[in-house]
C-alpha positions as CSV (number, residue, x, y, z in Angstrom):
1,M,-54.8,42.2,56.6
2,P,-53.5,38.6,56.8
3,A,-50.1,38.0,58.4
4,P,-47.2,37.4,56.1
5,V,-46.4,33.9,55.2
6,R,-43.3,32.8,57.2
7,V,-40.5,31.2,55.3
8,A,-37.3,29.7,56.8
9,V,-34.1,30.2,54.8
10,A,-31.4,27.5,55.3
11,L,-28.7,27.8,52.6
12,A,-25.3,26.2,53.3
13,N,-22.2,27.5,51.5
14,M,-24.2,30.6,50.5
15,N,-25.0,34.0,52.0
16,P,-28.6,33.6,53.0
17,E,-29.0,37.3,53.7
18,A,-28.2,38.0,50.1
19,W,-31.1,35.8,49.0
20,I,-33.7,37.4,51.3
21,A,-34.1,40.7,49.4
22,P,-34.8,39.1,46.0
23,L,-37.0,36.5,47.5
24,R,-39.1,39.2,49.3
25,E,-39.3,41.4,46.2
26,T,-40.3,38.6,43.8
27,C,-42.9,37.3,46.3
28,A,-44.4,40.8,46.5
29,A,-44.5,41.0,42.7
30,A,-46.3,37.7,42.7
31,G,-48.9,39.0,45.2
32,V,-47.7,37.2,48.2
33,A,-46.7,38.9,51.5
34,A,-43.9,36.8,52.9
35,Q,-41.5,37.1,55.8
36,F,-38.1,35.4,55.2
37,D,-35.9,34.5,58.2
38,V,-32.6,32.8,58.3
39,F,-33.0,29.5,60.2
40,D,-30.6,29.4,63.2
41,G,-32.0,26.4,65.0
42,R,-34.7,28.3,66.8
43,P,-38.4,27.7,65.7
44,L,-39.8,30.2,63.3
45,G,-43.3,28.7,62.8
46,A,-42.5,28.6,59.1
47,R,-45.0,27.5,56.5
48,Y,-42.3,27.0,53.8
49,A,-38.5,26.6,53.7
50,V,-36.0,27.7,51.1
51,V,-33.0,25.4,51.3
52,W,-29.7,24.2,50.0
53,L,-28.0,21.4,52.1
54,P,-30.1,22.3,55.1
55,P,-29.2,21.1,58.6
56,E,-31.1,18.0,59.7
57,E,-32.8,19.7,62.6
58,L,-34.7,22.1,60.3
59,F,-37.4,19.5,59.7
60,T,-37.8,18.6,63.3
61,V,-37.8,22.2,64.6
62,E,-40.1,23.4,61.8
63,S,-42.7,20.6,61.9
64,G,-45.4,22.6,60.3
65,L,-43.8,23.0,56.8
66,R,-46.1,22.6,53.9
67,A,-43.4,22.6,51.2
68,V,-39.7,23.0,50.8
69,F,-37.9,24.8,47.9
70,N,-34.5,23.5,46.9
71,V,-32.4,26.3,45.2
72,G,-30.6,23.9,42.9
73,A,-31.4,21.1,40.5
74,G,-29.9,18.2,42.6
75,V,-31.9,16.9,45.5
76,E,-30.1,13.7,46.4
77,R,-28.5,15.0,49.6
78,L,-31.8,16.6,50.7
79,L,-33.7,13.3,50.1
80,A,-31.0,11.5,52.2
81,L,-31.8,13.4,55.3
82,P,-33.4,11.1,57.9
83,S,-35.5,13.9,59.4
84,L,-37.1,14.8,56.1
85,P,-40.8,14.0,56.4
86,P,-41.9,11.4,53.9
87,N,-44.8,13.4,52.6
88,L,-43.3,16.9,52.6
89,P,-43.5,18.2,49.0
90,I,-40.2,19.3,47.5
91,L,-39.8,21.7,44.6
92,R,-36.4,22.0,42.9
93,L,-35.2,24.6,40.4
94,V,-36.0,23.9,36.8
95,D,-33.1,25.7,34.9
96,A,-33.6,29.1,36.6
97,G,-30.8,30.6,34.6
98,M,-28.4,27.7,35.1
99,A,-28.8,26.0,31.7
100,P,-27.2,28.8,29.5
101,K,-24.1,28.8,31.8
102,M,-23.8,25.0,31.7
103,A,-24.2,25.0,27.9
104,E,-21.5,27.6,27.7
105,Y,-19.2,25.5,29.9
106,V,-19.8,22.3,27.8
107,C,-19.3,24.1,24.5
108,F,-16.1,25.6,25.7
109,Y,-14.6,22.2,26.6
110,V,-15.9,20.5,23.5
111,A,-14.2,23.2,21.4
112,R,-10.9,22.6,23.4
113,I,-11.1,18.9,22.6
114,T,-12.1,19.1,19.0
115,R,-9.8,21.9,18.0
116,G,-6.8,20.9,20.0
117,L,-6.7,24.1,21.9
118,D,-5.0,22.6,24.9
119,R,-1.8,22.9,22.9
120,F,-1.9,26.7,23.3
121,G,-2.0,29.2,26.2
122,G,0.7,27.6,28.3
123,P,4.4,26.9,28.1
124,Q,5.3,25.8,24.5
125,P,8.5,23.9,23.6
126,A,9.2,26.1,20.5
127,P,7.5,28.8,18.6
128,G,5.6,27.5,15.6
129,W,2.9,28.7,13.2
130,N,2.4,25.8,10.8
131,V,0.9,23.4,13.4
132,D,-1.6,20.7,12.6
133,R,-5.1,22.0,12.3
134,P,-8.2,19.9,13.0
135,R,-9.9,19.0,9.7
136,G,-12.8,16.8,8.7
137,A,-16.3,16.3,10.1
138,P,-16.8,17.2,13.8
139,P,-17.2,14.3,16.2
140,T,-20.6,13.2,17.5
141,V,-21.4,14.5,20.9
142,G,-23.8,12.5,23.2
143,V,-25.7,14.2,25.9
144,L,-26.7,11.8,28.7
145,G,-29.8,13.2,30.3
146,L,-32.2,15.4,28.3
147,G,-34.0,17.3,31.0
148,A,-34.3,21.1,30.8
149,I,-30.5,21.6,31.2
150,G,-29.4,18.6,29.0
151,A,-31.7,19.7,26.2
152,R,-30.3,23.2,26.3
153,I,-26.7,21.8,26.1
154,A,-27.7,19.6,23.2
155,Q,-29.3,22.5,21.3
156,A,-26.2,24.7,21.9
157,L,-23.9,22.0,20.6
158,Q,-26.1,21.6,17.5
159,M,-26.0,25.3,16.8
160,F,-22.2,25.0,16.5
161,G,-22.5,22.2,13.9
162,Y,-21.8,19.2,16.0
163,P,-23.8,16.0,15.3
164,V,-25.7,15.5,18.6
165,R,-27.4,12.5,20.1
166,G,-29.2,12.3,23.4
167,W,-30.3,9.7,25.9
168,S,-33.0,10.0,28.5
169,R,-34.9,7.6,30.9
170,T,-38.1,8.2,29.0
171,A,-38.7,9.1,25.3
172,R,-37.9,12.7,24.3
173,S,-38.0,14.4,20.9
174,L,-35.7,17.3,20.0
175,P,-35.5,18.6,16.4
176,G,-32.3,17.5,14.7
177,I,-31.1,15.5,17.6
178,D,-30.9,11.7,17.5
179,C,-32.8,10.7,20.7
180,F,-32.4,7.4,22.5
181,A,-34.5,6.3,25.5
182,G,-34.5,3.7,28.2
183,P,-31.9,1.2,29.5
184,D,-32.1,-1.0,26.4
185,A,-30.9,1.9,24.2
186,L,-28.0,3.0,26.3
187,D,-25.3,0.8,24.8
188,A,-26.2,1.9,21.3
189,F,-26.2,5.5,22.4
190,L,-22.7,5.1,23.9
191,A,-21.3,3.2,21.0
192,G,-21.8,6.1,18.6
193,T,-20.7,8.9,21.0
194,R,-17.2,10.4,20.6
195,I,-17.6,13.0,23.4
196,L,-20.0,12.0,26.2
197,V,-21.6,14.8,28.3
198,D,-23.0,13.5,31.5
199,V,-25.9,15.7,32.8
200,L,-27.7,13.0,34.8
201,P,-29.1,13.5,38.3
202,L,-28.1,11.1,41.0
203,T,-30.8,8.5,41.7
204,S,-30.9,4.9,42.6
205,E,-31.0,4.2,38.8
206,T,-28.0,6.4,37.9
207,R,-25.7,5.8,40.8
208,D,-22.5,4.1,39.4
209,L,-24.2,3.9,36.0
210,L,-21.0,4.7,34.1
211,D,-18.8,1.9,35.3
212,R,-16.0,0.2,33.4
213,E,-18.4,-1.9,31.4
214,R,-20.5,1.0,30.2
215,L,-17.6,3.4,29.7
216,S,-16.0,0.7,27.6
217,R,-18.9,0.9,25.2
218,L,-17.6,4.3,24.1
219,P,-15.3,4.2,21.0
220,A,-11.6,4.1,21.7
221,G,-10.3,7.6,22.1
222,A,-13.6,9.0,23.3
223,H,-13.8,11.9,25.8
224,L,-16.0,12.5,28.9
225,I,-17.4,15.7,30.3
226,N,-19.3,15.4,33.6
227,V,-21.5,18.3,34.7
228,G,-24.3,16.1,36.3
229,R,-23.4,14.3,39.5
230,G,-20.1,12.7,40.5
231,G,-21.8,9.6,41.8
232,T,-22.9,8.6,38.4
233,I,-19.3,7.6,37.5
234,V,-17.2,5.0,39.2
235,D,-13.9,6.9,39.7
236,D,-11.5,3.9,39.7
237,D,-13.1,2.6,36.5
238,L,-12.7,5.9,34.8
239,L,-9.1,6.2,35.8
240,A,-8.4,2.7,34.6
241,L,-9.8,3.5,31.1
242,L,-7.8,6.7,30.9
243,D,-4.6,4.9,31.9
244,S,-5.3,2.2,29.3
245,G,-5.8,4.7,26.6
246,H,-9.4,3.7,25.8
247,L,-10.6,7.1,27.0
248,A,-8.5,10.1,25.8
249,S,-9.6,12.7,28.5
250,A,-12.1,13.6,31.1
251,V,-13.4,17.1,32.2
252,L,-15.0,16.8,35.6
253,D,-16.9,19.5,37.4
254,V,-18.7,17.3,39.9
255,F,-17.5,14.6,42.3
256,R,-18.6,12.0,44.7
257,V,-17.1,14.0,47.6
258,E,-17.0,17.8,47.4
259,P,-14.7,19.5,47.8
260,L,-12.6,16.9,46.0
261,P,-10.1,15.6,48.5
262,A,-6.5,17.0,48.1
263,G,-5.0,13.5,47.6
264,H,-7.5,12.3,45.0
265,A,-5.9,10.9,41.8
266,F,-8.1,13.3,39.6
267,W,-6.0,16.3,40.7
268,N,-2.8,15.3,39.1
269,H,-3.8,12.9,36.3
270,P,-2.5,14.2,33.0
271,K,-5.7,13.4,31.2
272,V,-8.1,14.9,33.7
273,T,-9.3,18.5,34.0
274,V,-10.8,19.4,37.3
275,T,-13.1,22.4,37.9
276,P,-14.7,23.1,41.3
277,H,-18.4,22.6,40.6
278,L,-18.8,25.9,38.8
279,A,-20.4,24.9,35.5
280,G,-23.9,25.9,36.6
281,P,-24.0,28.7,39.2
282,T,-27.5,29.5,40.5
283,P,-28.4,33.1,39.7
284,R,-30.3,34.5,42.6
285,E,-32.9,36.6,40.8
286,P,-34.2,33.9,38.4
287,A,-34.2,31.4,41.2
288,A,-36.0,33.7,43.6
289,R,-38.6,34.3,40.8
290,Q,-39.2,30.6,40.4
291,V,-39.6,30.1,44.2
292,A,-42.0,33.1,44.4
293,E,-44.2,31.8,41.5
294,A,-44.4,28.4,43.1
295,L,-45.1,29.8,46.5
296,A,-47.9,32.0,45.1
297,A,-49.4,29.0,43.3
298,L,-49.4,26.9,46.5
299,E,-51.0,29.7,48.5
300,A,-53.7,29.9,45.8
301,G,-54.4,26.2,46.3
302,A,-52.4,24.6,43.5
303,P,-51.5,20.9,44.3
304,P,-47.7,20.6,44.6
305,P,-47.4,17.8,41.9
306,S,-48.9,20.2,39.3
307,L,-46.0,22.7,39.7
308,P,-42.7,22.8,37.8
309,G,-39.8,21.2,39.6
310,Y,-42.0,18.9,41.8
311,V,-39.8,16.1,43.0
312,G,-41.1,12.6,42.6
313,R,-39.5,10.7,45.6
314,A,-39.6,7.4,43.8
315,R,-37.6,8.6,40.8
316,G,-35.3,10.8,42.8
317,Y,-35.8,14.1,41.0
């Protein structure tokens, strides 16, 4: 009987022990005997690693890794590690249960914006029943980034009757959604968007993409919701456009530095809603299943680029 495949588990800001049982069970169900051990700096002789914000020494201590599984959609901080071997295959999660929760988050805040629900639920100056009610056609919502998560958000918004448009780096087609693609189409996409939902990954192409010039392409009075990556937006430019009145509000779940520093202007700005990177929590069981399926495929000889979630280093996701 062959020895179990050894897998190092290095999960910052998570309880790695809580991940080991579902990882072991889903691997067994996929027909792979695997031994999962929490990486503590000592060599394990691991063939694979399951990581989130791993320590830099992981890749020097575990020099025999054949692939690394990132239990999240964003890989920019992993790719930035100097010790990461240049040819080590990386597989990230593709949805794995995050998309429905992120769609729920976005739809909630779109409804708060479009229906004026911020007026209720807190201290009110006087009781009133005959308040103004939103009327007329719903505003166009633009989803910036149409990967697995962005597409799910766009489809959820469409289900609630919002006119939806989407932008992606390469051409996509989604029924009933006005799709734009490529840098040349970005200005036209922004110009017709009343509520912008940023779902972009952080890459060399998207870093600082939404600066003052591009955010100014949005119509006056537009709103921004960011559930992608904080580094895609220039903070000072966003604040300036909020202060000038060109943008009406911003809902931000992701930031350049996390946790968001206590003194940051976003915390106390009257037009900014801050949430602590909670839009898309990673459910352990679906994530473990995706890792197990990929691990089984690799053990069966599948080339890493053929698997869902394979990260292209050049494009950054």
